[in-house]
C-alpha positions as CSV (number, residue, x, y, z in Angstrom):
1,M,15.9,-4.1,-23.8
2,R,14.0,-5.7,-20.9
3,I,12.7,-9.2,-21.3
4,Y,9.3,-10.1,-19.9
5,N,8.1,-13.5,-18.8
6,N,4.5,-12.4,-18.6
7,N,2.4,-10.2,-20.8
8,T,-1.1,-10.4,-19.3
9,L,-3.1,-8.2,-16.9
10,F,-6.4,-8.8,-15.1
11,H,-8.0,-6.0,-13.1
12,P,-11.7,-5.9,-12.4
13,V,-12.0,-2.8,-10.3
14,R,-14.2,0.1,-11.5
15,T,-12.4,3.3,-10.5
16,V,-14.4,6.5,-10.2
17,V,-12.2,9.6,-10.2
18,G,-12.9,13.3,-9.6
19,Q,-13.7,16.0,-7.1
20,E,-17.1,15.6,-5.3
21,K,-17.4,12.0,-6.8
22,T,-18.4,10.7,-3.3
23,K,-21.7,12.5,-3.9
24,E,-22.4,9.9,-6.6
25,L,-22.3,7.1,-4.0
26,P,-26.1,6.7,-3.9
27,T,-26.2,6.3,-7.6
28,I,-23.4,3.8,-7.6
29,L,-25.0,1.8,-4.8
30,A,-28.3,1.7,-6.7
31,S,-26.4,0.5,-9.9
32,I,-25.2,-2.6,-8.0
33,G,-28.5,-3.3,-6.2
34,C,-27.6,-2.1,-2.7
35,Q,-30.1,-0.5,-0.5
36,N,-28.7,-0.8,3.0
37,P,-24.9,-0.4,3.0
38,L,-22.7,-0.8,6.1
39,Y,-20.1,2.0,6.3
40,I,-16.8,0.9,7.9
41,V,-15.2,4.2,8.6
42,S,-11.9,5.1,10.3
43,H,-12.4,7.0,13.5
44,A,-10.3,9.9,12.2
45,A,-12.5,10.1,9.1
46,E,-15.7,10.1,11.1
47,A,-14.3,12.8,13.4
48,S,-13.5,15.0,10.4
49,G,-17.2,14.9,9.4
50,I,-16.9,12.5,6.5
51,S,-20.3,10.9,7.4
52,E,-22.0,14.1,6.2
53,L,-21.1,13.1,2.6
54,F,-23.3,10.0,2.8
55,E,-27.1,10.0,2.7
56,S,-27.9,8.0,5.8
57,N,-29.5,8.9,9.2
58,S,-29.2,5.5,10.9
59,P,-26.4,5.2,13.5
60,T,-26.3,1.4,12.8
61,D,-25.1,2.2,9.3
62,Y,-21.7,3.3,10.6
63,Y,-19.0,1.3,12.2
64,P,-16.1,3.5,13.3
65,L,-12.7,1.9,13.7
66,V,-9.5,3.0,15.4
67,A,-6.8,1.6,13.1
68,K,-4.4,0.6,16.0
69,E,-7.1,-1.5,17.7
70,V,-8.0,-3.5,14.6
71,D,-7.5,-7.3,14.8
72,T,-9.2,-10.6,13.9
73,N,-11.8,-9.9,16.6
74,T,-12.9,-6.9,14.6
75,I,-14.0,-9.0,11.7
76,A,-16.1,-11.2,13.9
77,S,-17.8,-8.1,15.3
78,L,-18.4,-6.6,11.9
79,V,-19.9,-9.8,10.5
80,I,-22.4,-9.9,13.5
81,H,-23.3,-6.3,13.0
82,F,-23.8,-6.7,9.2
83,R,-26.2,-9.6,9.7
84,K,-28.0,-8.1,12.6
85,Y,-29.0,-5.0,10.7
86,N,-29.6,-6.7,7.4
87,H,-26.9,-4.8,5.4
88,D,-26.4,-5.8,1.8
89,C,-23.1,-4.1,0.9
90,V,-19.8,-3.1,2.5
91,V,-18.4,0.5,2.0
92,G,-14.9,1.0,3.5
93,V,-13.8,4.6,4.1
94,G,-10.4,5.3,5.5
95,G,-6.7,4.5,5.2
96,G,-5.1,1.2,4.3
97,T,-5.9,-0.6,7.6
98,V,-9.6,0.2,7.4
99,L,-9.8,-0.6,3.7
100,D,-8.2,-4.0,4.4
101,V,-10.8,-4.6,7.2
102,A,-13.6,-3.9,4.7
103,K,-12.1,-6.2,2.2
104,I,-11.7,-9.1,4.7
105,T,-15.2,-8.5,6.0
106,R,-16.5,-8.9,2.5
107,L,-14.5,-12.0,2.1
108,Q,-15.8,-13.5,5.3
109,L,-19.4,-12.7,4.5
110,S,-19.0,-14.1,1.0
111,L,-17.6,-17.4,2.3
112,S,-19.4,-17.8,5.6
113,S,-18.8,-21.5,5.8
114,C,-15.0,-20.8,6.2
115,D,-13.2,-19.2,9.1
116,L,-10.4,-16.7,8.7
117,E,-7.7,-19.4,9.1
118,Q,-9.2,-21.3,6.1
119,L,-9.3,-18.1,4.1
120,E,-5.8,-17.0,4.9
121,G,-3.1,-17.1,2.2
122,T,-3.7,-17.3,-1.6
123,S,-6.8,-18.9,-2.9
124,S,-9.4,-18.6,-5.6
125,R,-12.7,-19.7,-3.9
126,L,-16.0,-18.9,-5.5
127,P,-18.3,-16.8,-3.3
128,E,-21.2,-18.5,-1.6
129,K,-23.1,-15.2,-1.4
130,S,-22.6,-11.9,-3.4
131,I,-21.6,-9.1,-1.1
132,P,-20.7,-5.9,-3.0
133,L,-17.7,-3.9,-1.8
134,I,-17.0,-0.2,-2.4
135,L,-13.8,1.5,-1.1
136,I,-13.2,5.2,-0.6
137,P,-9.5,5.9,0.4
138,T,-9.0,8.9,2.6
139,I,-5.2,8.6,2.5
140,I,-3.4,9.4,-0.7
141,G,-0.8,6.7,-0.6
142,S,-3.1,3.7,0.1
143,S,-3.2,1.4,-2.9
144,S,-5.6,-1.0,-1.2
145,G,-8.4,0.2,-3.4
146,A,-6.8,-1.5,-6.4
147,T,-5.3,-4.7,-5.0
148,K,-6.5,-8.2,-4.1
149,T,-4.4,-8.4,-0.9
150,A,-5.1,-7.5,2.7
151,Y,-3.4,-7.8,6.1
152,L,-4.9,-8.3,9.6
153,R,-3.3,-8.4,13.0
154,K,-4.1,-11.5,15.0
155,A,-5.9,-11.0,18.4
156,H,-3.8,-11.9,21.4
157,S,-0.8,-12.6,19.2
158,E,2.3,-10.9,17.8
159,G,1.6,-12.2,14.3
160,F,-0.7,-11.1,11.5
161,M,-2.6,-12.8,8.6
162,Y,-2.1,-12.3,4.9
163,F,-5.0,-12.7,2.4
164,S,-4.8,-12.7,-1.4
165,Q,-7.6,-13.6,-3.8
166,R,-10.0,-12.1,-6.3
167,L,-12.8,-11.6,-3.8
168,L,-10.6,-8.9,-2.1
169,Y,-10.8,-6.7,-5.2
170,P,-13.5,-4.0,-4.6
171,D,-16.2,-3.6,-7.1
172,V,-15.8,0.1,-7.1
173,T,-13.1,2.5,-5.8
174,I,-13.9,6.2,-5.5
175,L,-11.0,8.7,-5.6
176,D,-12.3,12.0,-4.3
177,T,-9.9,14.7,-3.1
178,K,-12.5,16.1,-0.7
179,V,-12.2,13.1,1.6
180,S,-8.4,13.4,1.9
181,R,-8.4,17.2,2.3
182,T,-7.2,17.0,6.0
183,V,-4.0,15.1,5.2
184,G,-1.0,17.2,6.1
185,G,2.4,17.7,4.6
186,T,4.3,15.0,6.5
187,Q,1.7,12.4,5.8
188,T,1.7,13.4,2.2
189,V,5.5,12.8,1.9
190,L,5.2,9.4,3.6
191,S,2.3,8.6,1.2
192,V,4.4,9.6,-1.8
193,A,7.2,7.4,-0.5
194,T,4.7,4.5,-0.4
195,I,3.5,5.1,-3.9
196,V,7.1,5.3,-5.3
197,T,8.4,2.3,-3.4
198,R,5.5,0.1,-4.5
199,A,5.9,1.3,-8.1
200,V,9.6,0.6,-8.0
201,E,9.0,-2.9,-6.6
202,S,6.5,-3.5,-9.4
203,L,9.0,-2.5,-12.0
204,T,11.7,-4.8,-10.5
205,S,9.4,-7.8,-10.0
206,N,9.8,-11.2,-11.7
207,L,6.1,-10.8,-12.7
208,A,6.5,-7.4,-14.4
209,S,4.9,-7.1,-17.8
210,P,4.7,-4.2,-20.3
211,L,1.3,-3.3,-19.0
212,T,2.2,-3.2,-15.3
213,D,5.4,-1.3,-16.2
214,A,3.3,1.3,-18.0
215,Y,1.1,1.8,-14.9
216,A,4.1,2.0,-12.5
217,R,6.1,4.4,-14.7
218,Q,3.1,6.7,-15.1
219,S,2.5,6.6,-11.4
220,I,6.0,7.8,-10.8
221,R,5.7,10.6,-13.4
222,L,2.5,11.8,-11.8
223,V,4.1,11.8,-8.4
224,V,7.1,13.8,-9.7
225,Q,4.8,16.4,-11.3
226,H,2.4,16.9,-8.4
227,A,3.9,15.8,-5.1
228,L,5.6,19.1,-4.1
229,R,2.5,21.1,-4.9
230,V,0.5,19.0,-2.5
231,V,3.1,19.1,0.3
232,N,3.3,22.9,0.0
233,S,-0.4,23.5,-0.7
234,P,-2.5,20.7,0.9
235,H,-5.7,22.1,-0.5
236,D,-4.5,22.0,-4.1
237,A,-7.3,19.7,-5.3
238,E,-6.0,19.1,-8.8
239,A,-2.5,18.0,-7.6
240,R,-4.0,15.9,-4.9
241,L,-6.3,14.1,-7.3
242,H,-3.3,13.3,-9.5
243,L,-1.5,11.7,-6.5
244,A,-4.6,9.7,-5.8
245,I,-4.6,8.5,-9.4
246,A,-0.9,7.6,-9.0
247,S,-1.6,5.5,-6.0
248,Q,-4.4,3.7,-7.8
249,L,-2.1,3.0,-10.8
250,T,0.6,1.6,-8.5
251,G,-2.0,-0.6,-6.9
252,M,-3.2,-1.8,-10.3
253,A,0.4,-2.7,-11.2
254,T,1.2,-4.4,-7.9
255,S,-2.1,-6.4,-7.9
256,H,-0.4,-8.4,-10.6
257,T,3.3,-8.1,-9.9
258,G,3.2,-8.5,-6.1
259,A,5.4,-6.8,-3.6
260,A,9.0,-7.2,-2.5
261,L,11.4,-6.6,0.4
262,A,10.6,-3.0,1.4
263,H,6.8,-3.7,1.4
264,A,7.3,-7.0,3.3
265,I,9.5,-5.4,6.0
266,S,7.1,-2.4,6.3
267,V,4.0,-4.6,6.8
268,A,5.8,-6.7,9.5
269,V,7.1,-3.5,11.3
270,A,3.7,-1.8,11.2
271,Q,1.9,-4.9,12.5
272,T,4.4,-5.5,15.4
273,T,5.6,-2.0,16.4
274,P,4.3,1.6,16.8
275,I,6.0,2.6,13.5
276,S,3.5,3.1,10.6
277,Y,3.7,1.3,7.3
278,A,4.3,4.5,5.4
279,Q,7.0,5.7,7.7
280,C,8.9,2.4,7.5
281,M,8.7,2.5,3.7
282,F,10.3,5.9,3.7
283,I,13.2,4.6,5.9
284,V,13.7,1.1,4.4
285,L,13.5,2.1,0.7
286,P,17.2,2.9,0.0
287,H,18.4,-0.2,1.8
288,A,16.0,-2.4,-0.1
289,L,17.0,-0.8,-3.4
290,H,20.6,-1.5,-2.8
291,F,19.9,-5.1,-1.9
292,N,17.8,-5.6,-5.1
293,L,20.3,-3.8,-7.4
294,T,21.7,-6.9,-9.2
295,G,19.5,-7.9,-12.1
296,N,17.5,-4.7,-11.8
297,E,19.9,-2.2,-13.3
298,S,17.9,-1.5,-16.4
299,A,14.6,-1.0,-14.4
300,L,16.3,1.4,-12.0
301,I,17.8,3.4,-14.9
302,E,14.2,3.6,-16.4
303,I,12.9,4.9,-13.0
304,K,15.6,7.5,-12.9
305,A,14.5,8.7,-16.4
306,C,10.9,8.9,-15.1
307,I,12.1,11.2,-12.3
308,T,14.5,13.4,-14.3
309,G,12.9,13.3,-17.7
310,E,16.3,12.5,-19.2
311,H,16.9,9.2,-21.0
312,S,20.2,7.5,-20.5
313,L,22.4,6.1,-23.3
314,S,24.4,3.9,-20.9
315,N,24.5,0.1,-20.9
316,E,21.5,-1.5,-19.3
317,K,23.7,-3.5,-16.9
318,D,25.7,-0.4,-15.8
319,E,25.9,-0.8,-12.1
320,A,27.3,2.7,-11.6
321,E,24.3,4.3,-13.3
322,A,21.9,2.0,-11.4
323,L,23.5,3.2,-8.1
324,A,23.1,6.8,-9.3
325,A,19.4,6.0,-10.0
326,I,18.9,4.9,-6.4
327,T,20.4,8.2,-5.3
328,T,18.1,10.0,-7.6
329,I,15.0,8.2,-6.2
330,C,16.0,8.9,-2.6
331,D,17.0,12.5,-3.3
332,F,13.6,13.2,-4.8
333,L,11.8,11.9,-1.8
334,Y,14.1,13.7,0.7
335,S,13.6,17.0,-1.3
336,L,9.9,16.9,-0.4
337,T,10.7,17.2,3.3
338,S,12.6,20.6,3.1
339,S,9.5,22.7,3.9
340,L,8.1,20.4,6.6
341,P,8.1,21.9,10.2
342,Q,9.7,18.7,11.6
343,A,12.2,16.3,10.0
344,I,11.0,12.8,9.1
345,P,13.2,10.2,10.8
346,L,15.7,8.4,8.4
347,R,16.4,5.6,10.9
348,L,14.0,3.1,12.5
349,Y,15.9,3.9,15.8
350,D,14.6,7.5,15.6
351,A,11.2,6.5,14.4
352,S,10.2,4.8,17.7
353,K,12.2,4.1,20.8
354,A,9.7,1.3,21.5
355,L,11.5,-0.7,18.7
356,H,14.6,-2.3,20.2
357,P,17.5,-4.0,18.3
358,N,16.6,-7.4,19.9
359,Q,13.3,-7.3,18.0
360,L,14.9,-7.1,14.6
361,G,15.5,-10.9,14.5
362,Q,11.9,-11.6,15.2
363,I,10.8,-9.2,12.5
364,A,13.3,-10.7,10.1
365,Y,11.9,-14.1,10.7
366,I,8.3,-12.9,10.0
367,V,9.5,-11.2,6.7
368,Y,11.4,-14.4,5.7
369,G,8.1,-16.3,5.8
370,S,6.2,-13.7,3.9
371,L,4.8,-14.5,0.5
372,D,5.5,-10.9,-0.5
373,T,9.2,-11.6,-1.1
374,L,8.6,-14.4,-3.6
375,T,8.5,-12.2,-6.7
376,S,11.8,-10.4,-5.9
377,K,14.6,-11.1,-8.4
378,Q,16.9,-11.2,-5.4
379,R,15.2,-13.6,-3.0
380,P,16.5,-12.7,0.4
381,T,17.8,-15.1,3.0
382,L,17.0,-14.7,6.7
383,Q,20.5,-13.2,7.1
384,D,19.9,-10.8,4.2
385,I,16.7,-9.5,5.8
386,G,18.5,-9.1,9.1
387,R,21.2,-7.1,7.5
388,V,18.8,-4.8,5.7
389,L,16.8,-4.3,9.0
390,E,20.0,-3.5,10.9
391,A,21.1,-1.0,8.2
392,A,17.6,0.7,8.4
393,Y,17.6,0.7,12.2
394,W,21.0,2.3,12.7
395,G,21.1,4.3,9.4
396,Y,24.3,3.0,8.0
397,P,24.8,2.2,4.3
398,L,24.1,-1.4,3.3
399,D,27.4,-3.2,2.7
400,R,26.7,-5.2,-0.4
401,N,30.1,-6.9,-0.4
402,H,29.6,-8.9,2.7
403,G,27.0,-11.5,2.1
404,L,23.9,-9.8,0.7
405,Q,24.7,-10.2,-3.0
406,K,27.6,-12.6,-2.7
407,K,27.6,-15.5,-5.1
């Protein structure tokens, strides 16, 4: 039986779920008193014609973003645009990066007397001005629509900023399969890896509770039931909607439990290299799971049961079965790739030749200073992080007998 140190959950986000629900946006805007929203839209989403879903004819209502070009200067530009055209609400439409930008823009507008450096980190400031926020994810795996965290690359710097507070919760998140209909099989597999990894890290967090565990386990079950259908039939609206729900459930869990090593590494890699966050999650997951095995045996065995549907009668501290659970988790994700036209890299080395081994130390140092590792049962040292990164880079198994878990 698992022992919990926390049994509470706070989550203020109103989630609207269903096909064609984006068409209800005018009604939702009116219900929160918004008449002139600013749409922050990913360039890819705009190119796919997503703006046609919104009832607006003014070009000043749309602010398209290229995710790779987003940094702290972007927020300053958005704040100026918002004020210049007298907008009264922020609507973010896109993947995780664009949704984070929308969240931070709302934060900056709500606390205009503070600069981004003052707002960075974890805080609980009261808003100086009420700026409603609505998020519409276009990527299945983005859990940003349910969390109070956001990340932003610094301009003219290798680093990035981390924000965490209640003002980053959106007022409304709309899950509509129509806006994610162009996501292909490879991106779906990577998105599923993100959902599963974050759910696993929630279940193994020091802040896990019965409520967050319920969300995380149901998220994994939905992924197992529907992921292969979406990979093989991208236009399967029903299955795609269930994956979107799984992503939101994972976000609801992690908004309380926080993240851990795989997430922290993936954020650092995505912010400093050409490798995407989701791709890094897919690669790093098995190594992070092996690092975090001790103390998480029962949680890993529970996760295996969610995937296989078979309950184990073994001892909760059974390391052998916990290792088997890690294999089951990874085998499930790898099984989704069998029908893809191209293989997904299993090593950081293969994911991008622009990432060199001599960069791993710098990335490890960034991860070591990340608040995202604080809730991990196995708090990694700088050396631990370096070893996990090296294993993920070269693709060799993590040697747990040489320092990582050594007492």
